[in-house]
N, C-alpha and C positions, 0 to 999 in steps of 0.2 A: 217099816223103813229099811230094815236089814234085807228083807226080801226084794225091795225095790232097787237097792244099791247092787245087790247081787245080779239081778236081771239086767240092770243098766251096764254093769261091767262086762257081762257075757255078750250083750248085743254090740257093744263098742269093739270088743276084741274080734268078733265075727266080721264087723265092718272093716277092720284092719286087714283081716285075711282076704276079704272080697276085693279090697282095693289093690292089694299086691297081686292077686290072681288076674285081675283085670289088666294090670300093667304088663304081666307076663304074656297075656294073650295079644295085646295090642302093640307091644314093642318088639316082638320077635323073639328069637332064641336068646338064651341067657347070656351068651357071649356078646350080644349086641346091646344089652341093657346097661344101666348105670349102676353098678354094684354098690358104690358108696351110698347113693341116695336110697336104694332099696334097704340096705342094712340100717341106715339112719332112720328110715321110716319104721322099721320093726322095733329098733331100740326106743324110738320115741313113744310108740304106742305101749310097749311093754313097761317103760318107766313111768309114763304119765297115768296109765290105767291100771296095770297089774300090780305095781308096787304100792300105790296108795290103797288100792283095793285090798292088798295083802295086809297092810297096816291097820286098816279099818277092821278087818275081820279078826286080827290078833287080840283085840280087846276082849279076851275071855272066850273067844269063839274059834278054837283051833281048826274045827272042821271047815270053816269058811276060808281061813288062810290057806289050807291045803287045796281047796277048790281054786282059789286065785292063782296059786303057784302052778298047779296042774294045767290050768288053762293057758298060762303064759308059756310054759314049756311045750305044751302041745302045739301052740301056735308056731313057735320057733322051729320045732321038728317038722311040722307040716310044710312050712315054707322052704326049709332046707331040702326036703324030699322033692318038692316041686321044682326047685332050682336045679337039683341034680338031674332030674328027668329031662328038663328043658335043655340043659347043657349036653346031655347024652344025645339028644336029637340033633343038636347042631354040631356034633363032633366030626361029621363027615364033610364039612365044607372044604373047598379046595385050599391047598397050602402052596407056599413057594412064591406068592406074589410079593412084589416090592411095593411098599406104601409110597404115596406121594410125599415129596419133601418140601413143596411150596417155596422153592427158591433156596432152600438150605440143604447142605449135605446131610445125608442120612447117617444115623448112628448104627445102622445094621450093615453087615457085609452084603455086597452085591450077590444076586442070585446066580447060580451056576447051571440053570436049566439048559437043555440042548437048544441050539439055535433054531431048530425047526419046530419048536413047541407051538401048539395050537394057540391061536389068538382069540380073545373074546370078541363077540360081535360089537360093532360100533353102536353105542347107546343112542336112542332116539331122544332128541331134544324137544321139550315142550316150549316152543318159541314164545308163544303168548305169555305163558307164566314166567319164563325166564326174563323176558324184556320188562315185564311188570316189576319183577324184583330188581332189575337194573335201575328203576326209578325210585327205589326205596330211599328213605332218609337215613338208614343205618348203613354205615360203611361195610361191616362184615357181610351183610346181605348183598350189597352191590358188588363187592369183590368176588364172592362166591358165584354170582350170576355171570360176571364177566369171564371167569375161569371156565364155567360150563359152556359158554358160547364159543370160546376159543377152542376148547377141546372137542366139542361135538357139533359145532355149528355148520350149517350147509346153506344152500341158496335161500331158503326161507328166512334164516337168521340174518343173512346179508340184507335182504329186502327190508326186513323190519328195522334194522339198524340204520339203513340209508334214510328211511322215512323219519325215524326218531332224530336223526342228526340235524334236521331242519329246525328243531324246537329250540327256542331261546329261553324257556322257563328256567328259573333258578330254583334249586332244591338244596338248601343247606344240609350238610352231612353231620350226623351224630356218630359217636363212638369211633372217631377218626384220629384219636390221639396218637402222635408219633408218625402219622402218615404225612409225607411231604408232597404237596401239590400246589399249583398256582391258586392263590387266595386262601390257603390254609391259615387258620387263625394262630397257630402256635407251632414252633419247630423245637422238638425235644432233643435233637442231635442224633436221633436213631430212627429206624423204621424205613419202610419202602419209599422210594421216590417215584411218583407217577406224574409225568409232565403234561397233564391235561387238567383243564378247569373242571374238576369233578362236580362242582356245585352248579354247573349249567348242564341241563339234560342233553342238549345237542352235542356238547363236547364229551360227555360221558358215553354217548353212543359212538362218537368218533373214536374214543379210546378202544372200545371193544371191536369196532370195525377194522381199525388199522392193525390191531393185534391179530385178528382172525385172518385178514387178507394179506398181511405183511406188505401193505402198500402205504405210501405217505401221501395223504390227501391234504395235510396242512393243519390238522387239529392240535398238534403238539404246541406246548408253550413252555417257557422257562419256568421251572418249579419254584424258584425263589425270586422275590421282587428285584434284587440287584443283579441277578444272573443275566448273562448275555442270551442271544438267540437260542432256541427258536421262539418265534412269535406266531400265535395262531393266525392262520390265513382266513380272512373274513369270507372267502369264497370256498372254504373247505367242503361245506355241505353240497354246494353246487358241483364241485369237482367229483365228489363221491357219487352223486346222482348221475352225472354224465358217464362216469366209468361203468356204473351198474347198468345203465341203458345200453351201452355198447356190448355188455356181456350177454344180453338177451336171456337173462334169467339163469345163466350157467355159472357154477362155481364149484371148484374142487380144492380142498385144503392141500393135497399133495401138489397140484399144479401151482398153487401159490408158493409153496416151499421151493419148488424147482425154479420158478421164476425169480424168487428172492435170491437164490444161490447165484443165478446168472448175474445179478447185481446191476451196476450202472450201464452195462452194455445191453441189458434187457429191461426189465421193469423196475420202477423205484422200489426200494426195500427199507424196512426198518431192521437194521443189523441186530440190535439188542433182542428184538422179538424173534428173529430167526435163530439166534443162539439159544434163547430160552426154549423154543420149540424143540430143538434137537437135544437139549440136555435134560428135558423133563423126564422124570422117572416115576412110573413107567412111561414109555413113549405113547403118544396117541395111537390107537389101533391102526388108523389109516396110514400114518407115517411108518409104523413098524412093518406093515405089509409091503410098502414100497421101498423099504430101506435099501435092499441090495439091487433091486431092479431099476430104480430111477434115481433115488436121492444120492446114494454113494457115488454112482457114475457121474452125476451132475456136479457133485462137489469136487470130485477128482479132476474133471475137466476145467472147472472154474479156477481151481487152485493153480493150474498150470499157466493161466494168463492174467490172473488178478494182480492188481498193484495197490499200493498205498493202504488207506483205511479199510478198503473192501477186502484186501488180502488178509489184514489183521483179523477182521471179523470172520472170514472163512476159516482161518487157522483156529480161532476159538470154537467155531462150530464143529470143525473136524475133530478137535481135541475132545469136545464133549461127546460127539457121536462115536468116534472110534474107541475111546477109553470107556465109554458107557455101554457099548453094545458089541462092536466088531472085533474087539480084542479076543473074544472067545473063539474066533476062527484061527487065531495064531497059536500054533501048538506050543511054542516055547514060552509065550507070554501069559497064556491063560492061567496055569497054576501059580505063576509068580504074582500076577495081579490079584488073584483071589486070596493071597496070603495076608493075614492080619498084621497090623502094626502093633508095636508093644508100647503101652503107656503113653505118657506125655513128654517123651524125650524130644530133642531137637528134631524137627520135622524132616530135614534133609538126611540126617543120620538114620532116622527111623525108616524112611523110604529105602535108603541104601541097604540097611540090614534086611528089610523085607524082600528086596530083590536079590540079594546075594545068595549063593555064588553064581547064579545063572546069568544075571544082568549087572553090568557095571553102570553106576549112576554117578555122574560128575556135574559140577556146576562152576561156571566162571563169573557168576553174577554177584556183585558185592552185596552183602547182607543176607545171602541165602543161608549161611551157616547159623544165623541168629534167629531164624524163624522157628518158633515152638509149635509143636503139634497140638491141634485142638482135640478135645476128647472125642469128637464125632468122626474123626478120620480113622475108621476102624478097618480099612483095607488098603492095600497098596495103591489101588486106583484112586480111592478117596484122598489118600495122602498126597499122591502126585498132583492131582487136580488142585488141591488146596495149597500145595507148595507153590505152584505156578501162580495161582491167584494172589497169594500173599506177597510173593517176591515182586510180581508186577505192580501191586499197590505200593510197595515200598520203593520202587524204582520208576516212578511215574515219568521221569525225564527221558527214559529210554525204554524201548520195547523189549520184552522178555519173550524168548521163544523156547520151544521144546522140540528136540529132535530125537527120533527113535530110529535106530539103524534098521536096515532091511532084514537083517538076521534076527533082530529083536534082542541082541545081546548087549546093547549099549544105549543108554539114555543120557542126553546132554541138555542141561539147562543153560541157556546163554543169553547175553544181552546184545541187542542189535537188530538188524533188519530181519523180518520174518520169512525171507526167501528160503532159507534152509529148512525151516519148519514146513512151509508150504510144499516144498519138493518131497519132504519126508512123508507128509500125510497123503500126497497124491499117489505115491508108490504103495503105501500101506492100504489106502482105500481101494486101489486097483486090485490088490490081492484079496481084500475082504469082500469085495462085491461079487467075486466069482462063486 
């Protein structure tokens, strides 16, 4: 019996080693693994197998207890060596990239790499697999598929979405707690608001299609039952198909962004989607390549003639684009905007301290002095953007604008028409596009 138990313990410990080695080979470098689960697996096998094995052997048989302890320690040492070797192999991966923030401000300072840095190639989208995931019953899978389509989609993705938009099949969503969308079963008072009937496959395709093309085909609906328009257009799928037929199979994401910037005088536009595309971090590779040659000039020209809601949207887009990317071209603002904020002090005061003494920050908006700094506003750029967002939210009755002087030595937060801000961004974008 003792011999049998000893052999069983050794076999099981070797199985544990083999499982961990298999995970290391199939899951990539150690930096990409799930360290907590790996250590939990080791501790589990060690505690469940080695310790009982140790106790069984200690009943008058010290040599077997030594064997059990030695096997356990050997196992841990072996896995530590393997993890160290795998980690060393992965230590040469590129650094300096900014991670995606999924709509939230990052808790890391913005990168300060040179403007002319090389860009990664545009990823190839597996359209069939991604559209299949868009049909999933699990919301996290659906959301991830939609984000990949918007980031990497091309003509093939548009064609597949136009075809899927005709479908009327309903597919109830799981794991969508906190997400606000038409027909959602429960509203928790938080979470993303998606104004599309996500439980109908055609509207789900319309969501991805409108976000990708930045066009309004009519798929949007009021997210809450008692909310006012928009109401989904029953001819939305037909309108999308007619538009795609006129395109003759051609689609470029940058063309869509430029047309969206043109606004009501050009093609229809989803303003929120445009702002989201220009404030995404990092920018989509195709948008970053065309940033100074096409997008910044188009935004500068549109700001000079836009009015009303479209001008407000363009100011928000310029604010995201210039503060997120183009400020690095401005010699006096770059070191100031890269400066970190201190603690969770009043946000206006923290931004002012971060800018001083090179830049004067003033505000004549009621309530700005009471806005507290969030923990993730770790740079002057993040703090300034968050300050505008929070002050705008607190003053919904009036528009809040941000004006930066041409010399970059004064920033003013004000309440009122966005004409001042539009003129300021037009001048700054003109300088940043050169």
